C-alpha positions in Angstrom: 95.9 117.3 101.2 98.6 117.2 103.8 100.4 114.4 105.5 98.3 114.6 108.7 95.0 114.7 106.6 95.9 111.4 104.9 96.8 109.7 108.2 93.5 111.0 109.8 91.5 109.9 106.7 93.1 106.5 106.8 92.5 106.0 110.5 88.9 107.0 110.2 88.2 104.7 107.4 89.9 101.8 109.2 87.8 102.6 112.2 84.4 102.6 110.2 85.4 99.4 108.4 86.1 97.6 111.6 83.0 98.9 113.2 80.9 97.8 110.2 82.5 94.4 109.8 82.7 93.4 113.5 80.4 95.6 115.4 81.1 97.2 118.9 81.7 94.6 121.6 82.8 96.1 124.9 83.8 92.8 126.3 86.5 92.3 123.8 88.0 95.8 123.3 91.4 94.3 122.6 90.0 92.4 119.7 88.9 95.9 118.4 92.3 97.2 118.4 93.8 94.0 116.8 91.2 94.3 113.9 92.1 97.9 113.6 95.8 97.2 113.5 95.1 94.5 110.8 92.9 96.9 108.8 95.8 99.4 108.7 98.7 97.0 108.0 98.1 96.0 104.5 97.2 99.6 103.1 100.3 100.8 104.9 102.5 98.2 103.2 101.0 99.0 99.9 101.3 102.8 100.4 104.9 102.3 101.5 105.8 100.6 98.2 104.0 103.2 96.2 105.8 106.0 98.1 109.1 104.2 97.8 109.0 104.5 94.0 107.3 107.9 93.6 108.3 111.1 95.4 104.8 111.8 96.8 104.3 112.2 100.5 103.4 109.0 102.3 100.3 110.4 104.2 98.5 111.3 101.1 99.1 108.0 99.4 98.1 106.3 102.7 94.8 107.9 103.0 93.7 107.1 99.5 95.0 103.4 99.7 92.9 102.8 102.9 89.9 104.1 101.5 90.2 102.0 98.3 91.3 98.8 100.1 88.5 99.0 102.7 85.7 99.6 100.2 87.0 96.9 98.1 87.3 94.4 100.9 84.0 95.5 102.4 82.2 95.0 99.0 84.1 91.6 98.5 83.2 90.4 101.9 79.5 91.3 101.4 79.2 89.2 98.2 79.9 85.9 99.8 
């Protein structure tokens, strides 16, 4: 997996996560982008810390981290 593929994978998983949790509301499009930024922030911090200590490329780690975090938070939010 290349760097670009990891970024695209992370962005697509964040978009799906935000759409599933909050739905599509055309009146509040800025809220969608705020939720999307929030959904990308935590996996980016975690991937940055992992790639700081290992010599792997950031994009690959970011893609996998986004998928794992979004699945876990989606499952955790649905159990409540």
